[in-house]
N, C-alpha and C positions, 0 to 999 in steps of 0.2 A: 504493499500499499504506500502510495506516494505521502510525503510530509506536505501537509497545508500550512500557509502562513495566515496569521490573522492580525486584526489591528482592534485595538481596544483604547478608550480613553477614559481617564481617572483624573479627578480632581481634587485638589486641596484647597479647602475653604475654612479660612480662618476668621472667626468673629468674636469680637470681645476678648481676643487673647486666647480663644480656644480653638482647637482644630477638630473637625468632625472626622470620626472614625465609626465604621459600622463593623459589627462582630459576625462573621461567617457562620451560619447556622450550623448546629452539631451533627446534622444529618446529611451536610453537603459532601460530596466525593472529592473536593478539593479543598485543602486548607482549613478543614472544618475547625471551628472555635478560634481561628485566628483573625486579626484585625486588620482592615484594610481601608482605604479610602474609596469613597462611593465612585462609580462609573462600571463601564461596562464595553461590550462588543460595537462596533460601528459596523453597521449594516450595508449590504451593497448599494452603491449610488448615494450614501448619506456623507455629508461633510462631519467631521470628526467633532467639530464644536456643537453641531445640532446634536450629534450622538451623545455628548457629554450631558447637555442641557435636558435630553430626553432621560436619561439614564439617572440622573440626579432627582428629576422629578418622579419618576418610579420609585426610586429606592428610599426617598427622604420626604417627599413634597414639597421641598424647597426649589423656587425657580432661581437659577445661577447666570451670571455674566462670565464669560469666559475671558481672561484678562491676558495671559501670556504662558508660553511654555517653559515648564519647570525643569522637566528632565525627560529621557526616554530611557526604557527598560525594555530587555528582551526577557520572556517569561516562555518556556517551554512546558507543554503537559500533554497529558493524553485524554482526549475526547471521552467523556461519560458513556454517552449512547453509541457512539461508532466505534472507540477503542482508537481512534486515528492520532498519530502523533501531531501536535500542532506547535507551531512556533510563532510566538505572538509578541509583536511590538506593541508597548503599552505608551501613549502619549499622556505624560502627567502635566496637567494645566494647574496655574493658579486662578482660582475661581472665586468670585464675591457673591455674597447674598443680602439680603435685607433683614434676613431673620434668622434666629435658632429654633424657630418653633418646628421640629422634626417630627415627622408623621412617618412611622414605618408601615 
């Protein structure tokens, strides 16, 4: 099976001196119980900043503005359903929000 490449967008949001982290659910097949910054996969034909705004809203209920690129990270993993090897590039962005009223 060929290795696939994926793209993800993640966002670091600092609000009142605090950074938002989400705990990965304990039943997750990847990194269960660990902490991560919100974000997720970029869909086909989707701009990565739109993907990050969509993922942030889905995961936290917060609307964010994407400010700038913070870092790029490569994370390789095996897909849960297909067992395919995935090489993922993650764009870690700095984002801002108007509230810390998170709704999971």
